[in-house]
C-alpha atoms as one frame of an Amber mdcrd trajectory, in Angstrom:
protein
 120.307 110.075  94.014 120.130 107.426  96.732 118.601 107.113 100.213 116.330
 109.982 101.189 116.583 111.932  97.930 113.683 112.419  95.460 114.330 110.571
  92.209 113.045 110.117  88.673 115.143 107.033  87.951 117.307 105.015  90.306
 119.009 101.620  90.375 118.624  99.830  93.710 118.882  96.231  94.825 119.090
  94.895  91.271 116.007  96.826  90.103 115.414 100.045  88.200 112.972 102.412
  89.907 111.328 104.933  87.621 108.956 107.863  88.099 107.530 109.361  84.919
 104.896 111.944  84.121 102.743 110.923  81.142 100.376 113.881  81.377 100.238
 117.029  83.468  98.219 115.341  86.207  99.201 111.686  85.627 102.380 110.240
  87.181 103.432 106.593  87.286 105.956 104.813  89.501 107.334 101.484  88.280
 109.948  98.932  89.350 111.678  96.990  86.620 113.699  93.783  86.679 115.662
  94.098  83.477 113.038  94.995  80.897 110.196  93.410  82.863 107.916  95.676
  84.878 107.285  93.902  88.193 105.378  96.658  89.985 103.481  99.768  88.958
 101.473 102.457  90.754  99.838 105.736  89.776 100.707 108.770  91.893  99.372
 112.156  92.823 101.692 114.541  90.905 102.141 116.670  94.045 103.829 113.824
  95.932 107.592 113.452  96.291 109.033 109.919  96.017 111.960 108.695  98.120
 113.826 105.421  98.648 114.664 104.686 102.291 115.960 101.697 104.304 113.599
 100.419 106.990 113.389  97.620 109.530 113.023  94.221 107.785 109.292  93.740
 108.336 107.819  94.482 104.885 108.964  91.282 103.186 108.030  88.559 102.427
 104.717  89.962 103.729 104.027  93.155 105.630 103.461  92.882 109.392 104.146
  89.125 109.491 107.610  89.404 111.064 107.971  90.074 114.804 111.741  89.760
 115.266 115.067  89.536 113.456 116.836  86.230 114.097 120.638  86.513 113.702
 122.643  83.295 113.438 126.184  84.204 114.490 128.985  82.495 112.581 131.281
  81.784 114.308 129.565  81.726 117.733 130.715  84.137 120.451 132.207  82.771
 123.701 131.994  85.072 126.743 133.658  84.434 130.098 131.685  84.264 133.346
 130.705  87.787 134.373 132.314  89.186 131.247 131.192  91.466 128.409 131.850
  91.503 124.695 130.893  93.880 121.869 130.091  92.032 118.649 129.872  94.055
 115.439 127.828  92.570 112.627 124.999  93.488 110.222 121.221  93.263 110.060
 119.257  93.230 106.793 117.104  96.216 105.859 114.134  96.379 103.530 113.896
  98.976 100.803 110.789 101.156 100.990 109.678 103.558  98.281 107.654 106.174
 100.127 105.501 109.057  98.962 105.066 112.278 100.859 103.603 115.723 100.421
 105.175 118.456 102.526 103.959 118.266 106.121 102.023 115.031 105.654 102.652
 111.448 106.744 104.676 109.075 104.599 102.962 106.271 102.728 104.643 103.141
 101.378 104.218 102.899  97.612 106.430  99.851  97.096 108.770  97.647  99.136
 111.345  95.037  98.180 114.602  93.397  99.185 117.850  93.353  97.263 118.031
  90.619  94.642 121.323  89.628  96.263 119.390  88.004  99.099 116.228  85.973
  99.607 114.213  86.916 102.697 114.152  83.821 104.915 111.808  83.110 107.792
 112.347  81.192 111.020 110.377  80.410 114.158 112.039  81.174 117.469 110.421
  79.148 120.218 107.526  76.726 120.134 104.810  76.744 117.436 102.067  77.720
 119.875 103.854  80.647 121.517 106.984  81.454 119.531 108.031  84.406 117.399
 107.975  84.646 113.609 111.365  86.016 112.598 113.246  87.289 109.613 116.275
  84.975 109.578 119.755  86.224 108.679 123.061  84.351 108.674 125.415  86.927
 110.203 128.901  85.755 109.293 132.080  87.497 110.400 133.181  88.262 106.866
 130.190  90.240 105.672 131.055  93.446 103.872 129.083  96.652 103.699 126.264
  96.688 101.167 123.254  99.027 100.845 120.857  96.309 102.048 122.863  95.671
 105.240 123.031  97.978 108.253 125.929  97.648 110.720 124.909  96.945 114.303
 126.782  96.529 117.595 125.550  93.902 120.049 126.676  94.387 123.657 126.732
  90.896 125.165 126.813  90.912 128.981 127.225  87.552 130.692 125.603  87.889
 134.117 126.033  84.228 134.960 128.873  82.434 136.733 129.618  80.203 133.776
 131.211  80.614 130.355 128.490  80.990 127.719 128.428  80.465 123.969 126.118
  82.730 121.966 125.020  81.312 118.627 121.776  83.217 118.083 120.475  86.703
 118.795 116.756  87.444 118.422 115.922  91.160 118.229 112.269  92.246 118.470
 111.400  94.788 115.797 110.139  97.116 118.531 113.756  97.388 119.741 115.348
  97.777 116.306 115.945 101.329 115.062 117.368 102.108 111.610 119.018 105.353
 110.505 120.370 106.438 107.119 122.595 109.186 105.741 120.666 111.088 103.019
 122.373 111.187  99.652 124.376 108.000 100.344 123.807 104.240 100.510 124.793
 104.210 104.203 122.388 102.882 106.837 122.942 102.102 110.509 121.105 100.135
 113.194 121.119 101.402 116.782 123.080  99.174 119.192 121.418  96.336 121.100
 122.167  94.971 124.576 121.994  91.229 125.219 122.025  90.510 128.958 122.485
  86.803 129.593 120.623  85.721 132.724 120.953  81.929 132.663 121.966  79.026
 130.441 118.827  79.484 128.341 117.539  83.034 128.949 118.796  86.387 127.657
 117.149  89.818 127.825 117.279  91.926 124.634 116.884  95.710 124.599 117.919
  98.771 122.622 120.899 100.639 124.086 120.024 103.998 122.543 117.725 105.391
 119.865 120.137 108.220 118.996 121.752 108.434 115.531 125.502 107.836 115.284
 126.054 111.443 114.137 124.074 114.563 113.259 124.098 113.828 109.516 122.006
 110.652 109.946 118.207 110.653 109.822 115.775 108.238 111.425 114.143 105.949
 108.917 110.378 106.526 108.719 108.495 104.810 111.529 106.438 102.660 109.202
 106.349  99.768 111.645 103.161  99.764 113.711 104.500 100.787 117.121 101.299
 100.320 119.086 101.369  97.289 121.388  99.345  94.168 120.764  96.104  94.405
 122.699  93.700  91.776 124.010  90.278  92.650 125.369  89.352  90.812 128.548
  85.915  92.098 129.478  86.551  95.824 129.642  90.236  95.571 130.451  92.881
  96.131 127.800  96.300  94.658 128.349  99.357  95.705 126.359 100.823  92.222
 126.164 104.248  92.890 124.750 105.184  95.906 126.839 104.468  94.380 130.240
 107.956  92.873 130.385 111.178  93.304 128.455 111.773  90.917 125.593 113.560
  87.747 126.634 115.016  84.925 124.626 113.671  82.065 126.745 114.330  79.191
 124.334 118.101  79.485 124.332 120.682  81.537 122.501
């Protein structure tokens, strides 16, 4: 009983997740840290409860994070005009979701593994930068349920050797899949096209799962673009151009 499977009791990320029926029409979900109950919710008894990995935007506070900021260790050196595929990991949040057949999912609870503390970082300047979930992506990371493997296709379109120390991935370009009945998750590959000494374009290579036995994690992230009203005109600010790292990499 792991990702994508209904459960009554499950250990995940250092917590115990428990669903119990106290009366015919009264069901409680709780998350325990040892013997301490750290979260509790009452549920409609007709709902099914699942644990799924999702993009890391629910913690430390929902909808605060705009991007995932990967600090590569060691940095990647790419020759002029060259390409390199870097395989690493991105963190995923755990989401406990409730669903009745044919209806939309709703997040009941969300948390991160107790093995890691969600860290924040600002990419760019305070007035116009991006709030990011920061992750130190070392070369010697090993697979864990709270980490999803990702391939980053680095394409150096300049005429100079470049050194890539940081990769900033907008959540709109990050897609997470999981294999039901396992702890395996996967992040769709990302392209990083380096345009100058300080600018790189970031985009998703494909939104297809790695194989037919993977499922797309629920699209809990608000996918609608940010909108500003100027008189009667509405401008989708963040879909006018592709995402670019303009403050260096």
